[in-house]
All heavy atoms as an XYZ file, in Angstrom:
1007
protein
N      96.805     77.886    131.359
C      97.752     78.954    131.098
C      97.534     79.505    129.689
O      97.406     78.723    128.753
C      99.184     78.426    131.186
C      99.605     78.036    132.562
S     100.050     79.525    133.406
C     101.227     78.942    134.539
N      97.475     80.797    129.573
C      97.425     81.466    128.269
C      98.518     82.527    128.259
O      98.928     83.027    129.300
C      96.054     82.130    127.989
C      94.962     81.091    127.853
C      95.688     83.139    129.040
N      99.012     82.842    127.070
C     100.069     83.842    126.961
C      99.536     85.214    127.332
O     100.090     85.912    128.158
C     100.647     83.839    125.546
C     101.717     84.868    125.361
C     101.664     85.977    124.587
C     103.003     84.891    126.001
N     102.831     86.696    124.686
C     103.678     86.047    125.560
C     103.647     84.055    126.896
C     104.951     86.389    125.971
C     104.919     84.395    127.307
C     105.563     85.546    126.842
N      98.430     85.595    126.670
C      97.779     86.867    126.972
C      96.282     86.655    126.975
O      95.766     85.739    126.336
C      98.122     87.919    125.907
C      99.532     88.452    126.075
C      99.901     89.526    125.096
N      98.801     90.368    124.681
C      98.864     91.203    123.664
N      99.954     91.285    122.953
N      97.830     91.930    123.337
N      95.569     87.510    127.664
C      94.120     87.390    127.791
C      93.434     87.439    126.431
O      92.482     86.709    126.183
C      93.570     88.508    128.705
C      92.064     88.544    128.676
C      94.060     88.317    130.109
N      93.928     88.279    125.527
C      93.253     88.425    124.235
C      93.359     87.171    123.368
O      92.711     87.070    122.338
C      93.759     89.657    123.487
C      95.232     89.582    123.140
O      95.921     88.668    123.615
O      95.688     90.475    122.399
N      94.157     86.187    123.779
C      94.247     84.919    123.060
C      93.055     84.013    123.346
O      92.849     83.015    122.685
C      95.530     84.153    123.432
C      96.823     84.894    123.162
C      97.136     84.998    121.681
N      96.512     86.170    121.100
C      96.215     86.320    119.816
N      96.478     85.401    118.950
N      95.650     87.413    119.376
N      92.257     84.359    124.336
C      91.104     83.538    124.707
C      89.886     83.760    123.813
O      88.990     82.942    123.789
C      90.703     83.812    126.163
C      91.655     83.291    127.229
C      91.198     83.756    128.604
C      91.728     81.782    127.181
N      89.832     84.864    123.103
C      88.681     85.142    122.254
C      88.880     86.382    121.425
O      89.825     87.140    121.635
N      87.953     86.615    120.498
C      88.053     87.750    119.586
C      87.387     89.011    120.132
O      87.625     90.101    119.658
C      87.429     87.403    118.240
C      88.202     86.348    117.500
C      87.691     86.257    116.077
N      88.598     85.505    115.238
C      89.623     86.014    114.602
N      89.906     87.282    114.697
N      90.387     85.264    113.847
N      86.504     88.839    121.083
C      85.803     89.998    121.629
C      85.698     89.838    123.145
O      85.984     88.774    123.698
C      84.397     90.106    121.027
O      83.606     89.007    121.444
N      85.264     90.891    123.795
C      85.096     90.861    125.245
C      84.135     89.746    125.634
O      84.398     88.987    126.563
C      84.567     92.216    125.733
C      84.192     92.298    127.216
C      85.412     92.045    128.082
C      83.566     93.645    127.519
N      83.051     89.612    124.903
C      82.055     88.571    125.203
C      82.676     87.186    125.067
O      82.459     86.317    125.920
C      80.833     88.714    124.263
C      80.166     90.071    124.431
C      79.838     87.590    124.482
C      79.599     90.330    125.799
N      83.466     86.965    124.005
C      84.132     85.662    123.815
C      85.052     85.337    124.986
O      85.057     84.218    125.499
C      84.958     85.644    122.523
C      84.118     85.550    121.276
O      82.928     85.194    121.389
O      84.654     85.819    120.184
N      85.851     86.306    125.383
C      86.798     86.091    126.482
C      86.047     85.773    127.774
O      86.365     84.809    128.476
C      87.719     87.316    126.675
C      88.550     87.184    127.941
C      88.623     87.497    125.467
N      85.037     86.572    128.076
C      84.286     86.359    129.313
C      83.549     85.019    129.297
O      83.514     84.314    130.311
C      83.310     87.509    129.544
C      83.962     88.878    129.775
C      82.905     89.944    129.972
C      84.918     88.831    130.946
N      82.966     84.667    128.148
C      82.284     83.368    128.048
C      83.259     82.214    128.219
O      82.954     81.230    128.892
C      81.548     83.245    126.717
C      80.296     84.094    126.670
O      79.755     84.484    127.686
N      79.839     84.370    125.464
N      84.437     82.331    127.626
C      85.448     81.275    127.747
C      85.906     81.131    129.185
O      85.993     80.024    129.717
C      86.656     81.584    126.833
O      86.197     81.674    125.487
C      87.709     80.508    126.936
N      86.185     82.260    129.823
C      86.625     82.227    131.220
C      85.534     81.644    132.114
O      85.804     80.790    132.961
C      87.036     83.638    131.699
C      87.243     83.671    133.197
C      88.299     84.084    130.978
N      84.299     82.057    131.900
C      83.182     81.546    132.703
C      83.001     80.043    132.493
O      82.842     79.293    133.465
C      81.879     82.287    132.339
O      82.069     83.679    132.550
C      80.716     81.798    133.173
N      83.041     79.607    131.259
C      82.893     78.180    130.952
C      83.992     77.357    131.615
O      83.725     76.316    132.220
C      82.904     77.967    129.435
C      82.749     76.539    128.942
C      81.326     76.051    129.209
C      83.057     76.466    127.464
N      85.216     77.832    131.526
C      86.337     77.109    132.133
C      86.228     77.099    133.655
O      86.477     76.070    134.296
C      87.667     77.716    131.686
C      88.016     77.517    130.198
C      89.259     78.315    129.835
C      88.211     76.056    129.876
N      85.855     78.232    134.238
C      85.722     78.295    135.706
C      84.612     77.381    136.194
O      84.741     76.725    137.225
C      85.462     79.728    136.148
C      86.736     80.581    136.091
C      86.530     81.979    136.600
N      86.100     81.960    137.984
C      85.317     82.882    138.518
N      84.872     83.888    137.798
N      84.967     82.816    139.782
N      83.496     77.320    135.442
C      82.393     76.437    135.831
C      82.792     74.969    135.746
O      82.242     74.132    136.440
C      81.173     76.697    134.949
C      80.468     78.007    135.255
C      79.376     78.335    134.262
O      79.214     77.601    133.262
O      78.679     79.345    134.475
N      83.743     74.668    134.879
C      84.241     73.297    134.735
C      85.348     72.990    135.733
O      85.944     71.915    135.685
C      84.767     73.078    133.316
O      83.745     73.288    132.375
N      85.665     73.944    136.573
C      86.693     73.742    137.585
C      88.109     73.931    137.071
O      89.070     73.468    137.682
N      88.234     74.629    135.974
C      89.554     74.858    135.379
C      90.001     76.276    135.717
O      89.290     77.245    135.450
C      89.512     74.675    133.844
C      89.082     73.248    133.515
C      90.860     75.006    133.223
C      88.795     73.022    132.046
N      91.168     76.387    136.313
C      91.730     77.688    136.637
C      92.455     78.269    135.437
O      92.980     77.538    134.602
N      92.485     79.588    135.351
C      93.122     80.265    134.217
C      94.174     81.218    134.759
O      93.944     81.930    135.735
C      92.085     81.057    133.407
C      91.027     80.116    132.864
C      92.752     81.811    132.275
C      89.843     80.835    132.291
N      95.306     81.241    134.096
C      96.365     82.187    134.419
C      96.883     82.786    133.130
O      97.107     82.079    132.148
C      97.537     81.489    135.116
C      97.313     81.158    136.558
C      97.586     82.419    137.397
N      97.051     82.236    138.724
C      97.780     82.006    139.783
N      99.074     81.929    139.690
N      97.206     81.874    140.956
N      97.083     84.081    133.127
C      97.667     84.772    131.989
C      99.144     85.013    132.296
O      99.478     85.667    133.286
C      96.954     86.101    131.755
O      97.646     86.863    130.811
N     100.012     84.471    131.464
C     101.454     84.557    131.715
C     101.944     86.000    131.585
O     102.562     86.543    132.494
C     102.221     83.638    130.741
C     101.838     82.180    131.005
C     103.723     83.836    130.884
C     102.356     81.210    129.965
N     101.664     86.620    130.464
C     102.176     87.968    130.200
C     101.501     89.016    131.079
O     102.148     89.925    131.570
C     101.972     88.326    128.736
C     102.462     89.707    128.394
C     103.465     89.683    127.279
O     103.718     88.664    126.703
N     104.039     90.814    126.994
N     100.187     88.890    131.266
C      99.439     89.901    132.004
C      99.464     89.669    133.509
O      99.166     90.582    134.267
C      97.975     89.926    131.529
C      97.868     90.125    130.024
O      98.690     90.869    129.470
O      96.964     89.533    129.427
N      99.759     88.447    133.940
C      99.774     88.127    135.361
C      98.400     88.202    136.004
O      98.268     88.607    137.149
N      97.377     87.810    135.252
C      96.009     87.912    135.750
C      95.526     86.560    136.254
O      95.707     85.537    135.607
C      95.074     88.413    134.633
C      95.465     89.831    134.240
C      93.625     88.358    135.053
C      94.714     90.353    133.056
N      94.873     86.582    137.417
C      94.245     85.383    137.980
C      92.760     85.688    138.142
O      92.367     86.381    139.084
C      94.872     85.026    139.322
C      94.245     83.794    139.943
O      93.445     83.123    139.258
O      94.561     83.506    141.111
N      91.902     85.193    137.222
C      90.469     85.515    137.289
C      89.742     84.923    138.495
O      88.559     85.161    138.669
C      89.897     84.913    136.001
C      91.054     84.593    135.142
C      92.228     84.446    136.023
N      90.437     84.172    139.341
C      89.808     83.627    140.545
C      89.618     84.714    141.597
O      88.791     84.574    142.498
C      90.649     82.484    141.101
N      90.358     85.814    141.472
C      90.243     86.901    142.440
C      89.393     88.034    141.870
O      89.222     88.148    140.655
C      91.634     87.467    142.796
O      92.194     88.075    141.630
C      92.561     86.375    143.293
N      88.883     88.859    142.754
C      88.060     89.991    142.331
C      88.861     90.956    141.476
O      88.414     91.392    140.413
C      87.498     90.735    143.561
O      86.820     89.789    144.376
C      86.545     91.821    143.151
N      90.063     91.299    141.932
C      90.893     92.233    141.153
C      91.341     91.580    139.847
O      91.490     92.264    138.821
C      92.097     92.697    141.973
O      92.907     91.595    142.332
N      91.522     90.275    139.837
C      91.892     89.567    138.612
C      90.785     89.632    137.587
O      91.040     89.819    136.389
N      89.533     89.489    138.034
C      88.394     89.584    137.118
C      88.254     91.006    136.571
O      87.945     91.206    135.398
C      87.112     89.127    137.803
C      87.008     87.616    137.912
C      85.634     87.159    138.371
N      85.292     87.622    139.717
C      85.684     87.031    140.838
N      86.424     85.940    140.787
N      85.330     87.510    142.009
N      88.518     91.999    137.426
C      88.474     93.392    136.975
C      89.524     93.619    135.894
O      89.239     94.189    134.834
C      88.711     94.342    138.147
C      88.847     95.822    137.777
C      87.528     96.354    137.233
C      89.308     96.626    138.975
N      90.743     93.166    136.145
C      91.824     93.318    135.156
C      91.500     92.547    133.872
O      91.774     93.018    132.771
C      93.153     92.843    135.734
C      93.719     93.763    136.792
S      94.025     95.425    136.157
C      95.274     95.094    134.949
N      90.919     91.360    134.024
C      90.544     90.563    132.865
C      89.555     91.322    131.991
O      89.723     91.409    130.771
C      89.927     89.234    133.320
C      89.370     88.351    132.213
C      90.512     87.702    131.460
C      88.447     87.312    132.782
N      88.549     91.903    132.618
C      87.554     92.680    131.864
C      88.189     93.877    131.171
O      87.891     94.160    130.006
C      86.429     93.161    132.785
C      85.496     92.043    133.176
O      85.360     91.063    132.455
N      84.859     92.180    134.318
N      89.055     94.587    131.872
C      89.690     95.770    131.281
C      90.594     95.379    130.115
O      90.538     95.994    129.046
C      90.478     96.539    132.343
C      89.564     97.241    133.315
S      90.334     98.315    134.558
C      92.045     98.055    134.476
N      91.414     94.362    130.293
C      92.322     93.964    129.223
C      91.579     93.364    128.037
O      91.950     93.595    126.886
C      93.376     92.984    129.745
C      94.434     93.608    130.639
C      95.358     92.545    131.197
C      95.234     94.658    129.888
N      90.518     92.620    128.295
C      89.725     92.070    127.200
C      89.046     93.186    126.418
O      88.975     93.145    125.184
C      88.694     91.077    127.735
N      88.568     94.210    127.120
C      87.957     95.360    126.458
C      88.980     96.097    125.607
O      88.705     96.470    124.457
C      87.352     96.324    127.506
O      86.393     95.612    128.276
C      86.689     97.515    126.843
N      90.174     96.300    126.148
C      91.234     96.963    125.379
C      91.658     96.130    124.168
O      91.924     96.679    123.096
C      92.441     97.251    126.274
C      92.237     98.351    127.315
C      93.438     98.428    128.249
C      91.984     99.687    126.637
N      91.702     94.819    124.324
C      92.078     93.953    123.208
C      91.034     94.036    122.100
O      91.375     94.083    120.913
C      92.234     92.512    123.691
N      89.762     94.055    122.472
C      88.690     94.182    121.473
C      88.787     95.533    120.763
O      88.651     95.618    119.541
C      87.329     94.032    122.141
C      86.170     94.089    121.176
C      84.830     93.869    121.847
O      84.762     93.788    123.087
O      83.835     93.775    121.111
N      89.049     96.591    121.521
C      89.214     97.928    120.946
C      90.377     97.952    119.959
O      90.273     98.503    118.865
C      89.443     98.932    122.084
C      89.798    100.317    121.631
C      88.866    101.141    121.031
C      91.098    100.807    121.808
C      89.196    102.419    120.616
C      91.433    102.080    121.400
C      90.484    102.880    120.796
O      90.821    104.145    120.381
N      91.494     97.331    120.338
C      92.669     97.279    119.471
C      92.351     96.548    118.168
O      92.742     96.981    117.088
C      93.805     96.578    120.215
C      95.109     96.531    119.437
C      96.208     95.830    120.236
O      95.995     95.532    121.426
O      97.259     95.588    119.638
N      91.623     95.436    118.257
C      91.255     94.689    117.051
C      90.363     95.524    116.136
O      90.502     95.498    114.923
C      90.549     93.389    117.424
C      91.496     92.217    117.483
C      90.818     90.891    117.508
N      90.190     90.406    118.709
C      90.718     90.322    119.915
N      91.927     90.747    120.131
N      90.052     89.817    120.915
N      89.423     96.252    116.730
C      88.547     97.103    115.925
C      89.328     98.217    115.247
O      89.054     98.567    114.100
C      87.425     97.678    116.798
C      86.400     96.641    117.197
C      85.349     97.174    118.153
O      85.367     98.392    118.472
O      84.504     96.378    118.585
N      90.324     98.798    115.951
C      91.172     99.824    115.339
C      91.955     99.265    114.154
O      92.074     99.915    113.113
C      92.153    100.395    116.367
C      91.628    101.446    117.326
C      92.734    101.879    118.286
C      91.098    102.650    116.579
N      92.492     98.059    114.319
C      93.243     97.426    113.233
C      92.339     97.225    112.024
O      92.724     97.518    110.880
C      93.864     96.091    113.703
C      94.993     96.368    114.695
C      94.374     95.263    112.523
C      95.497     95.128    115.426
N      91.120     96.748    112.257
C      90.170     96.543    111.160
C      89.859     97.853    110.449
O      89.829     97.901    109.210
C      88.867     95.908    111.704
O      89.183     94.667    112.318
C      87.857     95.684    110.604
N      89.640     98.908    111.224
C      89.365    100.217    110.628
C      90.541    100.690    109.783
O      90.357    101.223    108.682
C      89.061    101.248    111.712
C      87.705    101.084    112.352
C      87.473    102.087    113.472
O      88.282    103.029    113.642
O      86.469    101.920    114.194
N      91.760    100.514    110.286
C      92.950    100.951    109.541
C      93.112    100.158    108.249
O      93.445    100.724    107.211
C      94.195    100.803    110.406
C      94.280    101.820    111.504
C      95.604    101.686    112.254
N      95.539    102.415    113.500
C      95.812    101.899    114.681
N      96.194    100.646    114.799
N      95.729    102.629    115.758
N      92.893     98.861    108.326
C      93.017     98.024    107.126
C      91.989     98.452    106.090
O      92.305     98.622    104.910
C      92.862     96.529    107.476
C      92.672     95.691    106.231
C      94.074     96.044    108.256
N      90.739     98.631    106.526
C      89.687     99.054    105.594
C      89.968    100.431    105.001
O      89.719    100.667    103.818
C      88.319     99.028    106.282
C      87.852     97.612    106.544
O      88.272     96.671    105.869
N      86.993     97.448    107.532
N      90.513    101.332    105.813
C      90.872    102.666    105.300
C      92.000    102.552    104.280
O      91.999    103.240    103.258
C      91.284    103.581    106.446
N      92.959    101.676    104.542
C      94.054    101.467    103.594
C      93.567    100.891    102.284
O      94.015    101.305    101.200
N      92.648     99.948    102.350
C      92.084     99.362    101.129
C      91.317    100.417    100.340
O      91.453    100.517     99.118
C      91.183     98.157    101.475
C      92.046     96.993    101.968
C      90.341     97.734    100.284
C      91.253     95.830    102.540
N      90.520    101.223    101.040
C      89.757    102.279    100.368
C      90.693    103.294     99.710
O      90.450    103.731     98.579
C      88.830    102.971    101.362
N      91.777    103.654    100.405
C      92.736    104.611     99.839
C      93.434    104.018     98.616
O      93.651    104.707     97.612
C      93.769    105.002    100.891
N      93.771    102.741     98.688
C      94.429    102.089     97.551
C      93.492    102.032     96.352
O      93.901    102.288     95.212
C      94.886    100.688     97.945
N      92.218    101.704     96.597
C      91.246    101.664     95.498
C      91.054    103.050     94.898
O      90.938    103.201     93.679
C      89.906    101.110     95.985
C      89.908     99.605     96.156
C      88.539     99.106     96.575
C      88.544     97.595     96.718
N      87.228     97.077     97.126
N      91.018    104.079     95.761
C      90.838    105.448     95.284
C      92.015    105.903     94.433
O      91.854    106.699     93.505
C      90.649    106.395     96.458
N      93.206    105.373     94.719
C      94.379    105.764     93.931
C      94.567    104.874     92.708
O      95.557    105.004     92.001
C      95.639    105.736     94.802
O      95.966    104.401     95.154
N      93.602    103.964     92.490
C      93.633    103.179     91.250
C      94.222    101.790     91.362
O      94.388    101.108     90.350
N      94.553    101.336     92.544
C      95.102     99.993     92.707
C      94.029     98.965     92.377
O      92.897     99.069     92.832
C      95.585     99.769     94.153
O      96.592    100.737     94.440
C      96.151     98.376     94.347
N      94.389     97.986     91.566
C      93.475     96.910     91.215
C      93.725     95.725     92.132
O      94.863     95.311     92.305
C      93.695     96.483     89.757
C      93.375     97.558     88.745
C      91.882     97.849     88.669
O      91.069     96.941     88.717
N      91.530     99.120     88.574
N      92.662     95.187     92.707
C      92.773     94.027     93.587
C      92.353     92.776     92.826
O      91.568     92.837     91.895
C      91.896     94.209     94.828
C      92.419     95.228     95.781
C      92.129     96.567     95.630
C      93.242     94.846     96.826
C      92.621     97.510     96.503
C      93.740     95.783     97.714
C      93.427     97.118     97.544
N      92.881     91.655     93.246
C      92.487     90.384     92.647
C      93.367     90.011     91.468
O      94.321     90.709     91.109
N      93.017     88.906     90.876
C      93.767     88.386     89.741
C      93.525     89.269     88.516
O      92.403     89.698     88.274
C      93.283     86.963     89.478
C      93.950     86.306     88.324
C      93.501     84.871     88.233
N      94.659     84.062     88.504
C      94.649     82.764     88.610
N      93.533     82.106     88.497
N      95.741     82.114     88.835
N      94.563     89.543     87.720
C      94.368     90.380     86.539
C      93.444     89.694     85.526
O      93.436     88.476     85.402
C      95.774     90.528     85.942
C      96.705     89.812     86.826
C      95.943     89.139     87.895
N      92.676     90.491     84.816
C      91.761     89.984     83.806
C      92.551     89.463     82.605
O      93.578     90.022     82.240
C      90.825     91.081     83.325
C      89.940     91.620     84.414
C      88.744     90.719     84.580
N      87.903     91.220     85.648
C      87.257     90.439     86.467
N      87.358     89.145     86.360
N      86.510     90.939     87.408
N      92.032     88.406     82.013
C      92.646     87.829     80.818
C      91.832     88.303     79.623
O      90.602     88.345     79.676
C      92.646     86.285     80.894
C      93.258     85.689     79.642
C      93.392     85.823     82.123
N      92.518     88.634     78.548
C      91.849     89.095     77.340
C      90.938     88.002     76.795
O      91.335     86.842     76.720
C      92.887     89.458     76.274
C      93.708     90.694     76.609
C      92.877     91.953     76.580
O      91.979     92.074     75.731
O      93.120     92.814     77.437
N      89.724     88.355     76.407
C      88.810     87.357     75.844
C      89.384     86.650     74.615
O      89.111     85.471     74.391
C      87.562     88.167     75.478
C      87.612     89.362     76.364
C      89.067     89.645     76.578
N      90.199     87.360     73.836
C      90.798     86.739     72.643
C      91.760     85.625     73.042
O      91.835     84.587     72.370
C      91.533     87.791     71.817
N      92.487     85.816     74.146
C      93.420     84.790     74.629
C      92.641     83.570     75.098
O      93.010     82.427     74.805
C      94.309     85.356     75.761
C      95.155     84.267     76.397
C      95.184     86.483     75.243
N      91.543     83.818     75.803
C      90.717     82.705     76.264
C      90.137     81.939     75.076
O      90.153     80.706     75.058
C      89.583     83.219     77.191
C      90.182     83.751     78.487
C      88.564     82.121     77.480
C      89.187     84.432     79.405
N      89.647     82.663     74.087
C      89.073     82.016     72.896
C      90.124     81.185     72.170
O      89.839     80.066     71.702
C      88.475     83.065     71.966
N      91.337     81.704     72.084
C      92.418     80.980     71.419
C      92.759     79.694     72.175
O      92.894     78.618     71.570
C      93.643     81.889     71.339
C      94.796     81.335     70.542
C      95.945     82.337     70.484
O      95.683     83.511     70.163
O      97.079     81.911     70.776
N      92.885     79.784     73.477
C      93.188     78.605     74.275
C      92.042     77.602     74.226
O      92.257     76.392     74.165
C      93.464     79.003     75.733
C      94.793     79.687     75.928
C      95.030     79.982     77.394
C      96.407     80.566     77.628
N      96.688     80.745     79.064
N      90.817     78.103     74.231
C      89.656     77.234     74.162
C      89.625     76.465     72.842
O      89.287     75.272     72.822
C      88.381     78.065     74.335
C      87.093     77.343     74.655
C      87.261     76.421     75.864
C      85.975     78.336     74.909
N      90.010     77.116     71.760
C      90.067     76.436     70.459
C      91.102     75.318     70.483
O      90.862     74.217     69.953
C      90.386     77.449     69.363
N      92.247     75.560     71.104
C      93.294     74.539     71.200
C      92.799     73.339     72.003
O      92.978     72.184     71.606
C      94.574     75.135     71.828
C      95.198     76.166     70.901
C      95.575     74.032     72.178
C      96.297     77.010     71.544
N      92.151     73.622     73.134
C      91.659     72.542     73.993
C      90.557     71.753     73.291
O      90.558     70.513     73.303
C      91.165     73.091     75.351
C      90.547     71.984     76.191
C      92.310     73.751     76.102
N      89.623     72.452     72.660
C      88.541     71.752     71.960
C      89.066     70.924     70.795
O      88.559     69.823     70.530
C      87.475     72.743     71.483
C      86.566     73.184     72.608
O      86.255     72.394     73.498
N      86.150     74.429     72.587
N      90.100     71.408     70.116
C      90.718     70.648     69.030
C      91.356     69.371     69.580
O      91.209     68.292     69.002
C      91.768     71.513     68.316
C      92.382     70.801     67.131
O      91.606     70.287     66.298
O      93.629     70.750     67.049
N      92.053     69.487     70.694
C      92.674     68.320     71.320
C      91.607     67.333     71.796
O      91.777     66.113     71.681
C      93.556     68.748     72.489
N      90.498     67.845     72.294
C      89.394     66.975     72.723
C      88.807     66.232     71.530
O      88.493     65.053     71.627
C      88.285     67.805     73.387
C      88.648     68.404     74.697
C      88.567     67.464     75.856
N      87.173     67.148     76.136
C      86.741     65.957     76.491
N      87.564     64.964     76.611
N      85.480     65.754     76.736
N      88.698     66.915     70.383
C      88.148     66.282     69.171
C      89.072     65.170     68.675
O      88.619     64.226     68.024
C      87.939     67.331     68.084
N      90.354     65.287     68.997
C      91.327     64.271     68.575
C      91.447     63.140     69.590
O      92.341     62.302     69.476
C      92.687     64.917     68.343
C      92.704     65.844     67.141
C      94.048     66.491     66.958
C      94.004     67.431     65.768
N      95.219     68.216     65.648
N      90.585     63.133     70.630
C      90.539     62.020     71.557
C      91.214     62.215     72.902
O      91.228     61.295     73.721
N      91.754     63.370     73.161
C      92.388     63.603     74.464
C      91.337     63.804     75.536
O      90.238     64.296     75.265
C      93.286     64.834     74.400
C      94.588     64.572     73.671
C      95.542     65.656     74.019
N      96.846     65.072     74.291
C      97.942     65.768     74.288
N      97.900     67.053     74.069
N      99.088     65.196     74.531
N      91.695     63.467     76.754
C      90.775     63.708     77.873
C      90.721     65.199     78.155
O      91.611     65.960     77.745
C      91.242     62.975     79.147
O      92.487     63.540     79.574
C      91.382     61.481     78.915
N      89.678     65.596     78.870
C      89.525     67.017     79.198
C      90.707     67.502     80.023
O      91.221     68.610     79.811
C      88.216     67.241     79.947
N      91.173     66.676     80.952
C      92.294     67.065     81.811
C      93.563     67.255     80.988
O      94.269     68.259     81.125
C      92.523     66.010     82.908
O      91.314     65.880     83.669
C      93.657     66.398     83.829
N      93.870     66.280     80.120
C      95.075     66.375     79.293
C      95.004     67.549     78.332
O      95.989     68.265     78.127
C      95.292     65.076     78.512
C      95.731     63.924     79.387
O      96.230     64.198     80.503
O      95.574     62.759     78.968
N      93.855     67.746     77.723
C      93.705     68.845     76.766
C      93.841     70.192     77.465
O      94.493     71.105     76.940
C      92.355     68.736     76.067
N      93.265     70.318     78.651
C      93.352     71.581     79.390
C      94.783     71.878     79.805
O      95.213     73.034     79.802
C      92.438     71.535     80.614
N      95.532     70.845     80.148
C      96.934     71.050     80.555
C      97.785     71.599     79.417
O      98.813     72.234     79.666
C      97.527     69.730     81.042
C      97.067     69.368     82.430
C      97.814     68.174     82.964
N      97.241     67.759     84.233
C      97.127     66.510     84.618
N      97.576     65.529     83.854
N      96.582     66.213     85.778
N      97.394     71.373     78.181
C      98.159     71.899     77.036
C      98.274     73.416     77.080
O      99.267     73.978     76.621
C      97.494     71.478     75.711
C      97.543     70.004     75.353
C      96.697     69.748     74.102
C      98.981     69.550     75.128
N      97.257     74.056     77.625
C      97.265     75.528     77.671
C      97.432     76.052     79.100
O      97.253     77.248     79.356
C      95.969     76.106     77.031
C      95.913     75.791     75.558
C      94.733     75.627     77.758
N      97.744     75.165     80.042
C      97.978     75.591     81.419
C      96.726     75.755     82.255
O      96.740     76.454     83.264
N      95.649     75.134     81.834
C      94.404     75.190     82.581
C      94.172     73.895     83.334
O      94.710     72.850     82.975
C      93.218     75.369     81.636
C      93.035     76.734     81.060
C      93.683     77.871     81.397
C      92.133     77.076     80.004
N      93.237     78.918     80.631
C      92.291     78.453     79.766
C      91.219     76.376     79.248
C      91.545     79.129     78.811
C      90.487     77.051     78.298
C      90.651     78.415     78.079
N      93.287     73.962     84.313
C      92.777     72.744     84.942
C      91.530     72.319     84.155
O      91.001     73.081     83.328
C      92.389     73.005     86.396
O      91.268     73.869     86.454
N      91.065     71.126     84.428
C      89.865     70.631     83.762
C      88.683     71.546     84.088
O      87.867     71.883     83.221
C      89.580     69.191     84.201
C      88.371     68.567     83.555
C      88.219     67.134     84.016
N      88.232     67.070     85.472
C      87.233     66.616     86.211
N      86.161     66.139     85.640
N      87.311     66.606     87.513
N      88.579     71.972     85.362
C      87.466     72.839     85.786
C      87.497     74.178     85.056
O      86.450     74.706     84.666
C      87.525     73.054     87.296
N      88.692     74.716     84.850
C      88.812     75.987     84.125
C      88.354     75.816     82.690
O      87.630     76.661     82.143
C      90.267     76.497     84.168
O      90.644     76.671     85.532
C      90.416     77.813     83.422
N      88.732     74.721     82.078
C      88.288     74.443     80.706
C      86.764     74.378     80.655
O      86.130     75.002     79.805
C      88.898     73.132     80.188
C      88.163     72.555     79.020
C      88.033     73.257     77.831
C      87.565     71.302     79.112
C      87.343     72.721     76.750
C      86.880     70.760     78.048
C      86.759     71.475     76.863
N      86.158     73.605     81.545
C      84.703     73.473     81.549
C      84.021     74.816     81.779
O      82.997     75.128     81.161
C      84.251     72.476     82.607
C      84.489     71.027     82.243
C      84.829     70.100     83.211
C      84.380     70.576     80.929
C      85.042     68.764     82.894
C      84.586     69.250     80.601
C      84.916     68.342     81.579
O      85.122     67.032     81.257
N      84.583     75.635     82.671
C      83.992     76.944     82.959
C      84.036     77.842     81.731
O      83.023     78.444     81.340
C      84.713     77.601     84.139
C      84.083     78.915     84.566
C      84.746     79.532     85.791
N      86.130     79.883     85.527
C      87.175     79.286     86.094
N      87.010     78.317     86.964
N      88.408     79.664     85.808
N      85.206     77.916     81.075
C      85.323     78.762     79.885
C      84.474     78.224     78.745
O      83.891     78.980     77.970
C      86.784     78.878     79.440
C      87.617     79.750     80.351
N      87.230     81.019     80.725
C      88.817     79.536     80.952
C      88.158     81.547     81.509
N      89.119     80.652     81.660
N      84.398     76.906     78.627
C      83.608     76.281     77.572
C      82.121     76.596     77.769
O      81.426     76.934     76.811
C      83.848     74.767     77.550
C      83.530     74.141     76.224
O      83.670     74.777     75.189
N      83.092     72.902     76.254
N      81.659     76.495     79.019
C      80.251     76.802     79.297
C      79.954     78.259     79.031
O      78.888     78.590     78.478
C      79.926     76.458     80.761
N      80.866     79.149     79.387
C      80.666     80.579     79.141
C      80.608     80.851     77.648
O      79.744     81.605     77.191
C      81.810     81.400     79.771
O      81.862     81.129     81.172
C      81.620     82.880     79.545
N      81.494     80.240     76.885
C      81.521     80.442     75.432
C      80.230     79.908     74.797
O      79.658     80.547     73.889
C      82.724     79.742     74.819
N      79.751     78.764     75.261
C      78.511     78.196     74.694
C      77.310     79.041     75.040
O      76.407     79.213     74.217
C      78.322     76.761     75.196
C      79.282     75.785     74.559
C      79.147     74.370     75.126
O      78.349     74.135     76.026
N      79.913     73.452     74.568
N      77.275     79.615     76.247
C      76.146     80.451     76.629
C      76.167     81.771     75.860
O      75.108     82.353     75.568
C      76.126     80.722     78.122
O      77.215     81.537     78.510
N      77.345     82.260     75.483
C      77.445     83.487     74.698
C      77.046     83.257     73.247
O      76.533     84.135     72.585
C      78.855     84.061     74.765
C      79.185     84.656     76.106
C      80.639     85.124     76.213
O      81.451     84.863     75.334
N      80.952     85.807     77.311
N      77.283     82.037     72.761
C      76.908     81.694     71.382
C      75.408     81.541     71.228
O      74.863     81.763     70.158
C      77.605     80.393     70.935
C      79.115     80.578     70.760
O      79.544     81.747     70.652
O      79.835     79.572     70.731
N      74.734     81.174     72.319
C      73.283     80.924     72.244
C      72.478     82.184     72.286
O      72.771     83.219     72.597
C      72.840     80.054     73.417
O      73.502     78.813     73.356
């Protein structure tokens, strides 16, 4: 039992492959919402049509999302995490390195400025590569 045919896969090929695999294994399929029984000829026809429509609907959604993202970028919307000023990073790095020089572990020193150990190592490596 499935709620709707489009729950069986992301594309027409996925749905048909899943239905074929299950039928070959002797497993019957019923769609609750669509009322489709792929064991019958008309059921297979309906399955193909609904799976095709479901794939079309997913592609439309993807196109709309991508168009929305493009429109947002065109209007100046910034995506992702905001950039941190290099001066702020340098200041925090100095605090962490000072704490490390006084014997603190990398994890403890990084927590002083709200960083993880990995963030400290990443910023430290970037700063050292810029100095070289």
